Rosetta silent file (secondary structure, phi, psi, omega in degrees, C-alpha in Angstrom):
SEQUENCE: MTKLQKRMIEDLQLRGMSESTQESYLRAVRKLEEHYSKSPNEITEEELRQYFLYLKNEKKYFRSASTIALCGIKFLFDHTLKKKWSTLTFVRAPRDVPKQRSLSPGPVSKLPSRRRSKTVESTNLPRFIPFAIRGLLISWRPE
SCORE:     score description
SCORE:     0.000 S_00000001
   1 L     0.000  122.505 -170.828  -21.762  -21.707   -3.075 S_00000001
   2 L   -75.778  163.339  176.380  -23.823  -20.067   -0.236 S_00000001
   3 H   -57.673  -40.086 -179.882  -26.470  -17.467   -0.851 S_00000001
   4 H   -62.545  -42.382  177.582  -24.280  -14.910    0.820 S_00000001
   5 H   -66.282  -43.620  177.169  -21.307  -15.582   -1.505 S_00000001
   6 H   -52.671  -46.877 -172.557  -23.642  -15.498   -4.516 S_00000001
   7 H   -71.141  -32.884  177.582  -25.120  -12.127   -3.396 S_00000001
   8 H   -66.924  -39.276 -177.716  -21.549  -10.773   -2.795 S_00000001
   9 H   -65.758  -46.228 -178.595  -20.353  -11.792   -6.302 S_00000001
  10 H   -59.417  -43.491  175.042  -23.447  -10.086   -7.749 S_00000001
  11 H   -58.019  -41.766  179.780  -22.724   -6.926   -5.723 S_00000001
  12 H   -62.391  -42.517  177.413  -19.100   -6.920   -6.791 S_00000001
  13 H   -61.018  -46.827 -179.886  -20.230   -7.252  -10.483 S_00000001
  14 H   -55.921  -33.795  179.346  -22.735   -4.408  -10.079 S_00000001
  15 L   -84.171   -1.986  174.658  -19.844   -2.237   -8.801 S_00000001
  16 L    77.557   26.641  177.738  -17.785   -3.133  -11.841 S_00000001
  17 L   -72.117  151.345 -177.051  -15.062   -5.010   -9.892 S_00000001
  18 L   -83.952  170.804 -177.647  -12.751   -7.079  -12.016 S_00000001
  19 H   -61.763  -42.268  178.733  -12.606  -10.933  -11.761 S_00000001
  20 H   -67.558  -30.995  175.752   -9.298  -10.878   -9.808 S_00000001
  21 H   -73.159  -37.776  178.333  -10.781   -8.380   -7.276 S_00000001
  22 H   -68.859  -36.396  177.469  -13.811  -10.515   -6.818 S_00000001
  23 H   -66.004  -41.294 -179.674  -11.692  -13.581   -6.251 S_00000001
  24 H   -61.486  -44.448 -178.347   -9.416  -11.645   -3.765 S_00000001
  25 H   -67.766  -41.765  177.599  -12.383  -10.309   -1.808 S_00000001
  26 H   -62.807  -45.124  179.504  -14.126  -13.653   -1.735 S_00000001
  27 H   -59.846  -39.316  176.594  -10.907  -15.293   -0.479 S_00000001
  28 H   -55.226  -50.388 -177.618  -10.670  -12.620    2.266 S_00000001
  29 H   -71.701  -28.976  178.649  -14.210  -13.385    3.444 S_00000001
  30 H   -69.068  -42.613  178.545  -13.661  -17.124    3.144 S_00000001
  31 H   -61.195  -39.838  178.657  -10.585  -16.832    5.472 S_00000001
  32 H   -67.574  -39.746  176.838  -12.675  -14.847    8.017 S_00000001
  33 H   -58.224  -49.417 -174.829  -15.393  -17.664    7.836 S_00000001
  34 H   -61.090  -41.544 -179.147  -12.747  -20.326    8.335 S_00000001
  35 H   -57.504  -45.277 -173.378  -11.179  -18.489   11.269 S_00000001
  36 H  -100.818   -2.166  179.733  -14.451  -18.289   13.261 S_00000001
  37 L    51.709   41.020 -178.647  -16.053  -21.432   11.717 S_00000001
  38 L  -157.072  165.716 -176.240  -19.300  -19.555   11.230 S_00000001
  39 L   -75.125  147.826  172.705  -21.081  -17.416    8.586 S_00000001
  40 H   -50.856  -33.566  175.101  -20.191  -13.650    8.396 S_00000001
  41 H   -49.818  -36.830 -170.929  -23.870  -12.996    9.318 S_00000001
  42 H   -96.067    1.179 -176.656  -23.192  -14.363   12.787 S_00000001
  43 L   -83.834  136.783 -179.405  -19.814  -12.584   13.417 S_00000001
  44 L   -90.583  170.972  179.347  -20.033   -9.787   15.899 S_00000001
  45 H   -70.513  -35.463  179.285  -18.170   -6.507   15.610 S_00000001
  46 H   -67.538  -36.184  173.232  -15.857   -7.393   18.509 S_00000001
  47 H   -66.011  -32.378  175.101  -14.944  -10.630   16.675 S_00000001
  48 H   -63.255  -46.851 -176.503  -14.233   -8.635   13.562 S_00000001
  49 H   -59.886  -48.954 -178.570  -12.004   -6.316   15.514 S_00000001
  50 H   -64.466  -30.216  176.177  -10.141   -9.319   17.103 S_00000001
  51 H   -63.794  -52.154  176.190   -9.769  -10.829   13.555 S_00000001
  52 H   -59.890  -35.328  175.151   -7.963   -7.720   12.241 S_00000001
  53 H   -68.566  -35.756  174.907   -5.755   -7.743   15.252 S_00000001
  54 H   -60.078  -48.595  178.856   -4.965  -11.399   14.594 S_00000001
  55 H   -59.433  -41.942 -176.336   -4.017  -10.587   10.909 S_00000001
  56 H   -74.067  -53.806 -169.916   -1.771   -7.761   12.108 S_00000001
  57 H   -86.129  -40.002 -174.729   -0.114   -9.210   15.229 S_00000001
  58 L   -95.053  -47.809 -176.814   -0.039  -13.037   14.595 S_00000001
  59 L   -81.390  -19.292  175.846   -0.188  -13.545   10.876 S_00000001
  60 L    52.923   53.012  170.974    1.908  -10.375   10.272 S_00000001
  61 L   -59.081  146.698  173.025    0.276   -9.535    6.975 S_00000001
  62 L   -81.738  171.211 -175.709    1.978   -7.117    4.731 S_00000001
  63 H   -53.582  -47.994 -178.310    0.272   -3.945    3.643 S_00000001
  64 H   -62.213  -43.016  179.303   -1.019   -5.302    0.465 S_00000001
  65 H   -65.310  -42.749 -179.984   -2.475   -8.476    1.921 S_00000001
  66 H   -63.637  -38.669 -173.447   -4.010   -6.423    4.814 S_00000001
  67 H   -72.732  -39.296  178.105   -5.588   -3.877    2.444 S_00000001
  68 H   -61.033  -43.713 -176.881   -7.128   -6.736    0.352 S_00000001
  69 H   -65.927  -45.049 -175.086   -8.512   -8.411    3.471 S_00000001
  70 H   -65.321  -49.465  179.883   -9.846   -5.155    4.813 S_00000001
  71 H   -62.138  -36.872  177.587  -11.467   -4.019    1.532 S_00000001
  72 H   -70.018  -41.272  179.683  -13.036   -7.434    0.902 S_00000001
  73 H   -73.074  -33.092  178.945  -14.435   -7.698    4.424 S_00000001
  74 H   -70.526  -41.914  172.082  -15.531   -4.084    4.387 S_00000001
  75 H   -54.354  -52.708 -177.585  -17.343   -4.617    1.045 S_00000001
  76 H   -56.665  -51.402 -176.011  -19.209   -7.562    2.456 S_00000001
  77 H   -72.783  -34.475 -175.794  -20.352   -5.792    5.579 S_00000001
  78 H   -80.149  -46.275 -174.268  -21.029   -2.404    4.057 S_00000001
  79 H   -96.525  -42.551 -172.632  -22.636   -3.386    0.658 S_00000001
  80 H   -87.910  -44.102  176.308  -23.837   -6.952    0.929 S_00000001
  81 L   -87.533  -13.368 -175.370  -24.867   -7.252    4.630 S_00000001
  82 L    46.269   50.905  166.674  -25.552   -3.505    4.973 S_00000001
  83 L  -110.587  126.283  179.779  -23.986   -3.282    8.445 S_00000001
  84 L  -102.208   99.315 -179.478  -22.256   -0.098    9.222 S_00000001
  85 L  -110.427  144.465 -179.095  -19.763   -0.878   11.953 S_00000001
  86 L   -70.128  -24.417  178.422  -17.285    1.595   13.369 S_00000001
  87 H   -59.690  -39.076 -177.361  -14.542   -0.970   13.412 S_00000001
  88 H   -68.489  -14.926 -178.930  -14.476   -0.917    9.702 S_00000001
  89 H   -88.229  -29.494 -177.001  -13.973    2.834    9.609 S_00000001
  90 H  -109.586   -3.771  176.134  -10.865    3.051   11.715 S_00000001
  91 L   -75.043  133.028  172.678   -9.021   -0.166   10.830 S_00000001
  92 L  -131.434  150.087  176.567   -6.125    0.602    8.568 S_00000001
  93 L   -61.301  141.595  178.521   -3.626   -1.520    6.774 S_00000001
  94 L   -70.697  150.013  175.956   -0.140   -1.315    8.450 S_00000001
  95 L   -80.222  136.169  170.300    2.544    0.647    6.741 S_00000001
  96 L   -74.902  123.636  179.323    5.522   -1.344    5.412 S_00000001
  97 L   -94.492  117.079 -177.600    8.486    0.040    7.009 S_00000001
  98 L   -67.215  142.871  173.732   11.527    0.022    4.768 S_00000001
  99 L   -62.881  124.460  177.138   14.620   -1.438    6.050 S_00000001
 100 L   -84.385  127.956  176.435   17.243    1.350    6.643 S_00000001
 101 L  -103.934  130.655  177.336   20.637    0.653    5.299 S_00000001
 102 L  -105.409  147.166  170.553   23.584    2.377    6.909 S_00000001
 103 L   -94.249  132.838  174.821   26.918    2.780    5.202 S_00000001
 104 L   -75.746  164.671  178.505   30.057    2.016    7.226 S_00000001
 105 H   -57.554  -32.013 -177.930   32.847    4.574    6.799 S_00000001
 106 H   -56.925  -55.659 -177.759   34.802    2.270    4.454 S_00000001
 107 H   -68.460  -29.789  175.467   32.154    2.378    1.577 S_00000001
 108 H   -65.950  -38.343  178.623   31.496    6.048    2.118 S_00000001
 109 H   -68.418  -17.076  177.234   35.086    6.977    1.613 S_00000001
 110 L   -89.865   -2.638  177.033   35.086    5.157   -1.643 S_00000001
 111 L   -69.317  141.786 -178.797   32.224    7.276   -3.053 S_00000001
 112 L   -64.686  147.209 -177.961   33.293    9.578   -5.815 S_00000001
 113 L   -80.130  157.882  179.971   33.681   13.182   -4.844 S_00000001
 114 L   -97.766   48.099 -177.318   31.271   15.711   -6.242 S_00000001
 115 L   -93.206  141.852  177.602   33.719   18.276   -7.565 S_00000001
 116 L  -114.588  149.069  172.069   32.956   20.187  -10.721 S_00000001
 117 L   -82.783  132.075 -171.422   35.442   21.987  -12.847 S_00000001
 118 L  -107.724   65.864 -177.132   34.564   25.635  -12.708 S_00000001
 119 L   -81.189  -28.666  175.544   35.859   26.982  -16.069 S_00000001
 120 L  -120.642  125.025  178.819   32.729   29.170  -16.500 S_00000001
 121 L   -70.661  133.793 -179.667   31.396   30.714  -13.277 S_00000001
 122 H   -65.801  -36.192  179.279   27.800   30.111  -12.593 S_00000001
 123 H   -58.723  -29.582 -179.648   27.449   33.531  -11.127 S_00000001
 124 H   -79.170  -17.625 -176.208   28.346   35.058  -14.511 S_00000001
 125 L   -81.035  143.638  177.442   25.635   33.297  -16.378 S_00000001
 126 L   -61.583  146.895 -175.166   22.350   35.059  -17.037 S_00000001
 127 L   -71.471  -20.414  179.842   19.451   33.950  -14.851 S_00000001
 128 L   -78.321   -8.717 -178.283   17.245   33.228  -17.963 S_00000001
 129 L   -84.098  127.850  178.548   19.347   30.315  -19.020 S_00000001
 130 L   -57.533  149.699 -171.212   17.678   27.138  -17.517 S_00000001
 131 H   -51.466  -45.960  179.989   19.292   25.419  -14.661 S_00000001
 132 H   -56.632  -40.612 -176.331   20.129   22.228  -16.680 S_00000001
 133 H   -75.652  -35.965  174.894   21.874   24.216  -19.311 S_00000001
 134 H   -63.164  -36.084  175.891   23.852   26.245  -16.799 S_00000001
 135 H   -63.930  -35.346  174.420   25.029   22.904  -15.300 S_00000001
 136 H   -66.638  -41.428 -175.425   26.311   21.839  -18.679 S_00000001
 137 H   -68.047  -34.606  179.411   28.119   25.131  -19.150 S_00000001
 138 H   -61.270  -46.161  179.665   29.756   24.899  -15.753 S_00000001
 139 H   -81.211   -8.494  179.257   31.174   21.417  -16.498 S_00000001
 140 L   -75.112  143.286  178.983   32.160   22.181  -20.070 S_00000001
 141 L  -126.508  116.710  177.096   35.863   22.688  -20.693 S_00000001
 142 L   -66.601  144.799  179.665   37.044   24.493  -23.796 S_00000001
 143 L  -100.472    0.000    0.000   39.881   22.720  -25.466 S_00000001
């Protein structure tokens, strides 16, 4: 374990980070070191910027993995190395874009209709009756 790793672990512990957070942050920093084959002390701000672009465009990290990498590396540079770089302030994890599902006309026509039986008119009910109760009274059928 290098002095830098030991110092980062101590800083994480002082900040009250959990064991799993410490491991995740250290893994993110280790991957940065492996990518450039040098210590984070020697990495320039432009290299850091290029690394985040690499994670986004080539590795195609999901939001959760990007957030962990960003937070771990940001913690190292902000708290352990005490380097305030502008790159770390504007880098954001990408948003996960949900896949939109469209329904074809076939399944849409099979959806149940939303008709209610109107045995009691909603307009005749007093306004002080809560909405949920009014809904029950509207769908209620006397026998």
